[in-house]
C-alpha positions in Angstrom: -5.3 -88.0 -179.0 -5.9 -91.8 -179.7 -6.9 -93.4 -183.0 -10.0 -95.2 -183.7 -9.3 -97.9 -181.3 -8.8 -95.5 -178.4 -11.4 -94.6 -175.9 -10.4 -90.9 -175.6 -13.6 -88.6 -176.0 -13.1 -85.2 -177.7 -15.1 -82.6 -179.3 -15.9 -84.9 -182.3 -17.1 -87.7 -180.2 -20.9 -88.7 -180.4 -22.9 -87.2 -177.7 -23.8 -90.5 -176.1 -20.0 -91.4 -175.8 -19.3 -88.1 -174.1 -22.2 -88.4 -171.7 -24.5 -85.5 -173.2 -28.1 -86.5 -173.8 -30.7 -84.4 -175.7 -33.8 -85.4 -173.8 -36.4 -83.8 -176.3 -34.6 -85.8 -179.0 -34.8 -89.0 -177.0 -38.5 -88.3 -176.3 -39.3 -87.9 -179.9 -37.3 -91.0 -180.9 -38.8 -93.3 -178.2 -42.4 -91.8 -178.4 -44.6 -93.2 -175.7 -42.0 -95.7 -174.7 -39.8 -92.9 -173.2 -39.2 -93.6 -169.5 -40.6 -97.1 -169.6 -38.2 -99.7 -168.4 -37.5 -102.8 -170.5 -37.5 -104.9 -167.3 -40.5 -103.8 -165.3 -40.0 -103.7 -161.5 -41.9 -106.5 -159.8 -42.0 -106.6 -156.0 -40.9 -109.8 -154.4 -43.6 -112.5 -153.9 -45.2 -112.4 -150.5 -43.9 -114.8 -148.0 -46.6 -117.2 -146.8 -46.2 -118.9 -143.6 -48.4 -121.4 -141.7 -50.8 -119.6 -139.2 -49.9 -120.0 -135.6 -52.9 -120.2 -133.2 -55.9 -122.2 -132.2 -56.7 -125.4 -134.1 
């Protein structure tokens, strides 16, 4: 086992470091912000081109 500077995960490691997540606990912690992205998805702007046709 490695010391405090090591990155070895064992039974005493915090859940987030091991990769275990308690979803109800996170929902309670984040409240209505649970599942809301910090950077909202925005579709790319539409590409506007000059109309081709009769003048």
